[in-house]
Biopython code that builds the backbone (N, CA, C, O; Angstrom):
import numpy as np
from Bio.PDB.StructureBuilder import StructureBuilder

atoms = [
    (1, "MET", "N", (0.836, -1.188, 0.000)),
    (1, "MET", "CA", (0.000, 0.000, 0.000)),
    (1, "MET", "C", (0.879, 1.248, 0.000)),
    (1, "MET", "O", (1.814, 1.354, 0.793)),
    (2, "GLU", "N", (0.581, 2.174, -0.874)),
    (2, "GLU", "CA", (1.368, 3.396, -1.011)),
    (2, "GLU", "C", (1.041, 4.368, 0.123)),
    (2, "GLU", "O", (-0.124, 4.622, 0.431)),
    (3, "GLN", "N", (2.101, 4.905, 0.736)),
    (3, "GLN", "CA", (1.910, 5.854, 1.824)),
    (3, "GLN", "C", (1.720, 7.263, 1.255)),
    (3, "GLN", "O", (2.412, 7.666, 0.320)),
    (4, "ILE", "N", (0.784, 7.993, 1.828)),
    (4, "ILE", "CA", (0.500, 9.355, 1.375)),
    (4, "ILE", "C", (1.515, 10.312, 1.993)),
    (4, "ILE", "O", (1.732, 10.306, 3.205)),
    (5, "LYS", "N", (2.131, 11.131, 1.147)),
    (5, "LYS", "CA", (3.089, 12.131, 1.610)),
    (5, "LYS", "C", (2.316, 13.373, 2.048)),
    (5, "LYS", "O", (1.514, 13.917, 1.289)),
    (6, "LYS", "N", (2.566, 13.810, 3.271)),
    (6, "LYS", "CA", (1.874, 14.985, 3.806)),
    (6, "LYS", "C", (2.390, 16.261, 3.144)),
    (6, "LYS", "O", (3.596, 16.440, 2.973)),
    (7, "LEU", "N", (1.475, 17.132, 2.782)),
    (7, "LEU", "CA", (1.829, 18.437, 2.233)),
    (7, "LEU", "C", (1.903, 19.488, 3.327)),
    (7, "LEU", "O", (2.618, 20.483, 3.207)),
    (8, "SER", "N", (1.150, 19.252, 4.397)),
    (8, "SER", "CA", (1.162, 20.174, 5.527)),
    (8, "SER", "C", (1.054, 19.378, 6.821)),
    (8, "SER", "O", (0.574, 18.245, 6.842)),
    (9, "VAL", "N", (1.515, 20.006, 7.900)),
    (9, "VAL", "CA", (1.476, 19.382, 9.211)),
    (9, "VAL", "C", (0.974, 20.398, 10.230)),
    (9, "VAL", "O", (0.993, 21.604, 9.984)),
    (10, "GLU", "N", (0.525, 19.892, 11.377)),
    (10, "GLU", "CA", (0.084, 20.768, 12.457)),
    (10, "GLU", "C", (1.297, 21.245, 13.251)),
    (10, "GLU", "O", (2.415, 20.780, 13.029)),
    (11, "ALA", "N", (1.069, 22.171, 14.173)),
    (11, "ALA", "CA", (2.144, 22.830, 14.906)),
    (11, "ALA", "C", (3.062, 21.851, 15.635)),
    (11, "ALA", "O", (4.283, 21.996, 15.583)),
    (12, "LYS", "N", (2.495, 20.864, 16.308)),
    (12, "LYS", "CA", (3.306, 19.917, 17.078)),
    (12, "LYS", "C", (4.316, 19.196, 16.183)),
    (12, "LYS", "O", (5.486, 19.062, 16.542)),
    (13, "GLU", "N", (3.861, 18.738, 15.026)),
    (13, "GLU", "CA", (4.752, 18.019, 14.110)),
    (13, "GLU", "C", (5.762, 18.963, 13.458)),
    (13, "GLU", "O", (6.916, 18.587, 13.255)),
    (14, "ALA", "N", (5.339, 20.178, 13.132)),
    (14, "ALA", "CA", (6.272, 21.166, 12.565)),
    (14, "ALA", "C", (7.378, 21.484, 13.561)),
    (14, "ALA", "O", (8.545, 21.592, 13.183)),
    (15, "ALA", "N", (7.021, 21.633, 14.827)),
    (15, "ALA", "CA", (8.006, 21.912, 15.874)),
    (15, "ALA", "C", (9.006, 20.763, 15.972)),
    (15, "ALA", "O", (10.209, 20.998, 16.086)),
    (16, "GLN", "N", (8.526, 19.540, 15.930)),
    (16, "GLN", "CA", (9.405, 18.368, 15.986)),
    (16, "GLN", "C", (10.323, 18.320, 14.774)),
    (16, "GLN", "O", (11.495, 17.962, 14.891)),
    (17, "MET", "N", (9.795, 18.678, 13.616)),
    (17, "MET", "CA", (10.582, 18.632, 12.386)),
    (17, "MET", "C", (11.781, 19.569, 12.439)),
    (17, "MET", "O", (12.852, 19.234, 11.934)),
    (18, "ILE", "N", (11.608, 20.748, 13.051)),
    (18, "ILE", "CA", (12.715, 21.704, 13.075)),
    (18, "ILE", "C", (13.427, 21.747, 14.426)),
    (18, "ILE", "O", (14.363, 22.525, 14.612)),
    (19, "GLY", "N", (12.988, 20.919, 15.362)),
    (19, "GLY", "CA", (13.697, 20.785, 16.629)),
    (19, "GLY", "C", (13.470, 21.905, 17.620)),
    (19, "GLY", "O", (14.380, 22.283, 18.358)),
    (20, "VAL", "N", (12.255, 22.440, 17.639)),
    (20, "VAL", "CA", (11.917, 23.478, 18.615)),
    (20, "VAL", "C", (10.676, 23.040, 19.392)),
    (20, "VAL", "O", (10.020, 22.060, 19.042)),
    (21, "GLY", "N", (10.374, 23.777, 20.438)),
    (21, "GLY", "CA", (9.187, 23.484, 21.223)),
    (21, "GLY", "C", (7.935, 24.073, 20.590)),
    (21, "GLY", "O", (7.997, 24.863, 19.649)),
    (22, "ARG", "N", (6.797, 23.661, 21.140)),
    (22, "ARG", "CA", (5.520, 24.127, 20.598)),
    (22, "ARG", "C", (5.341, 25.633, 20.735)),
    (22, "ARG", "O", (4.797, 26.272, 19.835)),
    (23, "SER", "N", (5.792, 26.210, 21.849)),
    (23, "SER", "CA", (5.641, 27.657, 22.022)),
    (23, "SER", "C", (6.473, 28.426, 20.996)),
    (23, "SER", "O", (6.053, 29.482, 20.524)),
    (24, "LYS", "N", (7.649, 27.901, 20.650)),
    (24, "LYS", "CA", (8.514, 28.568, 19.665)),
    (24, "LYS", "C", (7.896, 28.522, 18.270)),
    (24, "LYS", "O", (7.992, 29.499, 17.526)),
    (25, "ILE", "N", (7.265, 27.408, 17.902)),
    (25, "ILE", "CA", (6.667, 27.324, 16.565)),
    (25, "ILE", "C", (5.498, 28.299, 16.453)),
    (25, "ILE", "O", (5.278, 28.882, 15.392)),
    (26, "TYR", "N", (4.746, 28.480, 17.541)),
    (26, "TYR", "CA", (3.662, 29.464, 17.524)),
    (26, "TYR", "C", (4.221, 30.889, 17.463)),
    (26, "TYR", "O", (3.643, 31.759, 16.812)),
    (27, "GLU", "N", (5.333, 31.120, 18.137)),
    (27, "GLU", "CA", (5.993, 32.428, 18.085)),
    (27, "GLU", "C", (6.443, 32.734, 16.656)),
    (27, "GLU", "O", (6.255, 33.849, 16.168)),
    (28, "LEU", "N", (7.035, 31.747, 15.989)),
    (28, "LEU", "CA", (7.452, 31.931, 14.601)),
    (28, "LEU", "C", (6.255, 32.179, 13.693)),
    (28, "LEU", "O", (6.303, 33.043, 12.818)),
    (29, "ALA", "N", (5.189, 31.426, 13.898)),
    (29, "ALA", "CA", (4.000, 31.548, 13.055)),
    (29, "ALA", "C", (3.345, 32.917, 13.175)),
    (29, "ALA", "O", (2.671, 33.368, 12.249)),
    (30, "ALA", "N", (3.540, 33.575, 14.306)),
    (30, "ALA", "CA", (2.947, 34.904, 14.522)),
    (30, "ALA", "C", (3.674, 35.997, 13.738)),
    (30, "ALA", "O", (3.141, 37.093, 13.559)),
    (31, "LYS", "N", (4.884, 35.701, 13.272)),
    (31, "LYS", "CA", (5.645, 36.689, 12.508)),
    (31, "LYS", "C", (5.106, 36.756, 11.080)),
    (31, "LYS", "O", (4.884, 35.721, 10.452)),
    (32, "PRO", "N", (4.895, 37.971, 10.562)),
    (32, "PRO", "CA", (4.328, 38.106, 9.211)),
    (32, "PRO", "C", (5.227, 37.560, 8.100)),
    (32, "PRO", "O", (4.733, 37.211, 7.029)),
    (33, "ASP", "N", (6.536, 37.481, 8.338)),
    (33, "ASP", "CA", (7.445, 36.994, 7.294)),
    (33, "ASP", "C", (7.707, 35.488, 7.389)),
    (33, "ASP", "O", (8.543, 34.965, 6.652)),
    (34, "PHE", "N", (7.011, 34.789, 8.280)),
    (34, "PHE", "CA", (7.173, 33.333, 8.395)),
    (34, "PHE", "C", (6.153, 32.677, 7.478)),
    (34, "PHE", "O", (5.053, 32.331, 7.908)),
    (35, "TYR", "N", (6.522, 32.509, 6.218)),
    (35, "TYR", "CA", (5.592, 32.078, 5.171)),
    (35, "TYR", "C", (5.176, 30.610, 5.187)),
    (35, "TYR", "O", (4.201, 30.274, 4.515)),
    (36, "PRO", "N", (5.865, 29.694, 5.923)),
    (36, "PRO", "CA", (5.375, 28.308, 5.904)),
    (36, "PRO", "C", (4.048, 28.105, 6.642)),
    (36, "PRO", "O", (3.381, 27.092, 6.431)),
    (37, "ALA", "N", (3.658, 29.040, 7.493)),
    (37, "ALA", "CA", (2.447, 28.874, 8.302)),
    (37, "ALA", "C", (1.233, 29.490, 7.606)),
    (37, "ALA", "O", (1.325, 30.547, 6.983)),
    (38, "PHE", "N", (0.102, 28.807, 7.728)),
    (38, "PHE", "CA", (-1.148, 29.331, 7.188)),
    (38, "PHE", "C", (-2.311, 28.751, 7.991)),
    (38, "PHE", "O", (-2.155, 27.760, 8.704)),
    (39, "ARG", "N", (-3.448, 29.366, 7.867)),
    (39, "ARG", "CA", (-4.634, 28.923, 8.592)),
    (39, "ARG", "C", (-5.712, 28.456, 7.625)),
    (39, "ARG", "O", (-5.915, 29.025, 6.552)),
    (40, "ILE", "N", (-6.387, 27.408, 8.043)),
    (40, "ILE", "CA", (-7.625, 26.984, 7.402)),
    (40, "ILE", "C", (-8.644, 26.994, 8.528)),
    (40, "ILE", "O", (-8.652, 26.120, 9.396)),
    (41, "GLY", "N", (-9.494, 27.994, 8.492)),
    (41, "GLY", "CA", (-10.401, 28.198, 9.619)),
    (41, "GLY", "C", (-9.588, 28.578, 10.840)),
    (41, "GLY", "O", (-8.800, 29.523, 10.800)),
    (42, "ARG", "N", (-9.776, 27.851, 11.914)),
    (42, "ARG", "CA", (-9.017, 28.119, 13.139)),
    (42, "ARG", "C", (-7.760, 27.268, 13.247)),
    (42, "ARG", "O", (-6.951, 27.466, 14.153)),
    (43, "LYS", "N", (-7.595, 26.327, 12.334)),
    (43, "LYS", "CA", (-6.461, 25.400, 12.405)),
    (43, "LYS", "C", (-5.211, 26.007, 11.781)),
    (43, "LYS", "O", (-5.238, 26.473, 10.642)),
    (44, "LEU", "N", (-4.119, 25.997, 12.534)),
    (44, "LEU", "CA", (-2.825, 26.482, 12.062)),
    (44, "LEU", "C", (-2.070, 25.309, 11.456)),
    (44, "LEU", "O", (-1.867, 24.286, 12.110)),
    (45, "LEU", "N", (-1.657, 25.463, 10.204)),
    (45, "LEU", "CA", (-0.930, 24.422, 9.494)),
    (45, "LEU", "C", (0.385, 24.979, 8.950)),
    (45, "LEU", "O", (0.571, 26.190, 8.831)),
    (46, "PHE", "N", (1.285, 24.059, 8.625)),
    (46, "PHE", "CA", (2.599, 24.437, 8.106)),
    (46, "PHE", "C", (2.863, 23.647, 6.830)),
    (46, "PHE", "O", (2.813, 22.417, 6.835)),
    (47, "ASN", "N", (3.141, 24.347, 5.750)),
    (47, "ASN", "CA", (3.465, 23.726, 4.470)),
    (47, "ASN", "C", (4.848, 23.088, 4.603)),
    (47, "ASN", "O", (5.826, 23.784, 4.876)),
    (48, "VAL", "N", (4.933, 21.792, 4.416)),
    (48, "VAL", "CA", (6.172, 21.047, 4.625)),
    (48, "VAL", "C", (7.291, 21.528, 3.692)),
    (48, "VAL", "O", (8.415, 21.740, 4.148)),
    (49, "ALA", "N", (7.008, 21.701, 2.417)),
    (49, "ALA", "CA", (8.034, 22.136, 1.464)),
    (49, "ALA", "C", (8.535, 23.543, 1.798)),
    (49, "ALA", "O", (9.735, 23.810, 1.732)),
    (50, "LYS", "N", (7.617, 24.436, 2.153)),
    (50, "LYS", "CA", (8.023, 25.804, 2.492)),
    (50, "LYS", "C", (8.760, 25.841, 3.826)),
    (50, "LYS", "O", (9.636, 26.682, 4.027)),
    (51, "LEU", "N", (8.411, 24.937, 4.739)),
    (51, "LEU", "CA", (9.128, 24.847, 6.009)),
    (51, "LEU", "C", (10.576, 24.422, 5.749)),
    (51, "LEU", "O", (11.499, 24.970, 6.352)),
    (52, "GLN", "N", (10.778, 23.460, 4.864)),
    (52, "GLN", "CA", (12.133, 23.032, 4.501)),
    (52, "GLN", "C", (12.892, 24.175, 3.828)),
    (52, "GLN", "O", (14.073, 24.382, 4.106)),
    (53, "GLN", "N", (12.222, 24.912, 2.950)),
    (53, "GLN", "CA", (12.850, 26.053, 2.279)),
    (53, "GLN", "C", (13.260, 27.110, 3.307)),
    (53, "GLN", "O", (14.350, 27.674, 3.215)),
    (54, "TRP", "N", (12.395, 27.377, 4.279)),
    (54, "TRP", "CA", (12.695, 28.360, 5.327)),
    (54, "TRP", "C", (13.911, 27.923, 6.135)),
    (54, "TRP", "O", (14.776, 28.740, 6.453)),
    (55, "ILE", "N", (13.978, 26.637, 6.468)),
    (55, "ILE", "CA", (15.125, 26.101, 7.210)),
    (55, "ILE", "C", (16.408, 26.309, 6.411)),
    (55, "ILE", "O", (17.416, 26.756, 6.958)),
    (56, "ASP", "N", (16.371, 25.989, 5.128)),
    (56, "ASP", "CA", (17.541, 26.164, 4.270)),
    (56, "ASP", "C", (17.982, 27.625, 4.217)),
    (56, "ASP", "O", (19.179, 27.912, 4.208)),
    (57, "GLU", "N", (17.036, 28.536, 4.182)),
    (57, "GLU", "CA", (17.352, 29.968, 4.153)),
    (57, "GLU", "C", (17.990, 30.418, 5.466)),
    (57, "GLU", "O", (18.857, 31.292, 5.464)),
    (58, "GLN", "N", (17.574, 29.833, 6.577)),
    (58, "GLN", "CA", (18.098, 30.228, 7.877)),
    (58, "GLN", "C", (19.559, 29.860, 8.051)),
    (58, "GLN", "O", (20.309, 30.574, 8.717)),
    (59, "LYS", "N", (19.958, 28.767, 7.464)),
    (59, "LYS", "CA", (21.351, 28.375, 7.603)),
    (59, "LYS", "C", (22.248, 29.111, 6.602)),
    (59, "LYS", "O", (23.468, 28.946, 6.624)),
    (60, "GLY", "N", (21.655, 29.913, 5.736)),
    (60, "GLY", "CA", (22.414, 30.788, 4.837)),
    (60, "GLY", "C", (23.332, 30.055, 3.882)),
    (60, "GLY", "O", (24.375, 30.583, 3.496)),
    (61, "GLY", "N", (22.961, 28.852, 3.499)),
    (61, "GLY", "CA", (23.785, 28.110, 2.561)),
    (61, "GLY", "C", (24.931, 27.368, 3.216)),
    (61, "GLY", "O", (25.661, 26.644, 2.539)),
    (62, "HIS", "N", (25.109, 27.532, 4.535)),
    (62, "HIS", "CA", (26.184, 26.827, 5.243)),
    (62, "HIS", "C", (25.784, 25.377, 5.480)),
    (62, "HIS", "O", (24.635, 25.077, 5.805)),
    (63, "GLN", "N", (26.733, 24.506, 5.314)),
    (63, "GLN", "CA", (26.491, 23.095, 5.585)),
    (63, "GLN", "C", (27.045, 22.769, 6.971)),
    (63, "GLN", "O", (28.236, 22.943, 7.226)),
    (64, "TYR", "N", (26.187, 22.304, 7.848)),
    (64, "TYR", "CA", (26.583, 21.933, 9.194)),
    (64, "TYR", "C", (26.605, 20.425, 9.304)),
    (64, "TYR", "O", (25.773, 19.737, 8.713)),
    (65, "VAL", "N", (27.538, 19.925, 10.043)),
    (65, "VAL", "CA", (27.658, 18.479, 10.227)),
    (65, "VAL", "C", (27.041, 18.074, 11.536)),
    (65, "VAL", "O", (27.041, 16.892, 11.878)),
]
sb = StructureBuilder()
sb.init_structure("model")
sb.init_model(0)
sb.init_chain("A")
sb.init_seg("    ")
for serial, (resi, resn, name, xyz) in enumerate(atoms, 1):
    if name == "N":
        sb.init_residue(resn, " ", resi, " ")
    sb.init_atom(name, np.array(xyz, "f"), 0.0, 1.0, " ", f" {name:<3s}", serial, name[0])
structure = sb.get_structure()
């Protein structure tokens, strides 16, 4: 059976993906320039591809081991 790839995740999973706590992910989502976050109704979601792009931008092209 083929597994469905998620396009978006909720705050708890987004926080785990980038290694921060739940309060920090909500703090980031409140910033107008944090484009991976969006709302559908009252639910806060994070676009997985844009979250990865944001992470890549934060490290400024540096490769960390």
